[in-house]
C-alpha positions as CSV (number, residue, x, y, z in Angstrom):
1,M,-63.0,-192.6,27.6
2,D,-64.9,-189.3,26.6
3,L,-68.3,-190.8,27.3
4,L,-67.0,-191.4,30.8
5,K,-65.5,-187.7,31.6
6,E,-69.2,-186.5,30.2
7,M,-70.9,-188.7,32.8
8,A,-68.7,-187.2,35.5
9,N,-68.8,-183.8,34.7
10,A,-73.0,-184.4,34.5
11,F,-72.9,-185.7,37.8
12,I,-70.9,-182.9,39.1
13,I,-73.1,-180.5,37.7
14,L,-76.0,-182.2,39.3
15,I,-74.6,-182.8,42.7
16,R,-73.5,-178.9,42.6
17,V,-76.9,-177.9,41.3
18,G,-79.3,-180.1,43.7
19,V,-77.1,-178.5,46.7
20,V,-77.6,-175.2,45.6
21,L,-81.6,-175.8,45.5
22,R,-81.8,-177.5,48.5
23,V,-79.9,-174.8,50.8
24,I,-82.5,-172.2,49.0
25,F,-85.0,-174.3,50.2
26,C,-84.0,-175.4,53.5
27,F,-83.4,-171.1,54.1
28,I,-86.7,-170.5,52.5
29,K,-88.4,-173.0,55.5
30,I,-86.2,-171.5,58.1
31,G,-87.3,-168.1,57.2
32,S,-91.3,-169.4,56.9
33,N,-91.4,-171.5,59.4
34,G,-90.1,-170.3,63.1
35,Q,-90.8,-173.7,65.2
36,E,-88.8,-175.9,62.8
37,S,-86.0,-174.0,62.2
38,E,-83.5,-175.8,63.8
39,V,-84.7,-178.8,62.0
40,Y,-84.2,-177.4,58.5
41,K,-80.7,-175.8,59.8
42,K,-79.2,-179.4,60.8
43,K,-80.6,-180.1,56.9
44,A,-78.7,-177.3,55.7
45,R,-75.3,-178.3,57.6
46,N,-75.6,-181.7,56.6
47,I,-76.3,-180.9,52.9
48,V,-72.9,-179.0,53.3
49,V,-71.2,-181.9,54.5
50,F,-72.6,-184.1,52.1
51,Y,-70.9,-181.6,49.2
52,I,-67.9,-181.3,50.8
53,I,-67.6,-184.8,50.8
54,A,-68.4,-185.5,47.3
55,E,-66.1,-182.7,45.9
56,S,-63.6,-184.4,48.1
57,V,-64.1,-188.0,46.3
58,W,-64.1,-186.5,42.7
59,E,-60.8,-184.5,43.5
60,I,-59.2,-188.1,45.1
61,K,-60.5,-189.7,41.6
62,D,-58.5,-186.9,39.6
63,I,-55.5,-187.3,41.8
64,V,-55.5,-191.2,41.5
65,V,-56.3,-191.3,37.8
66,G,-53.6,-188.9,36.9
67,Y,-51.1,-190.7,38.9
68,Y,-51.8,-194.2,37.6
69,G,-53.1,-192.9,34.3
């Protein structure tokens, strides 16, 4: 069970780091290329939506495990 918790924590950290790096990348591309700024703004918004959904899934998992476990 400890291995499962460690893997879950590793996935959470990977998701958070990946989201931060991707948003930074999109902001850099928005600043450097004015013509494609709308595309990268949409990508950044989609990344934020993904992050919210990913965090919600982990919280729901914790609630279910706490309730039934």
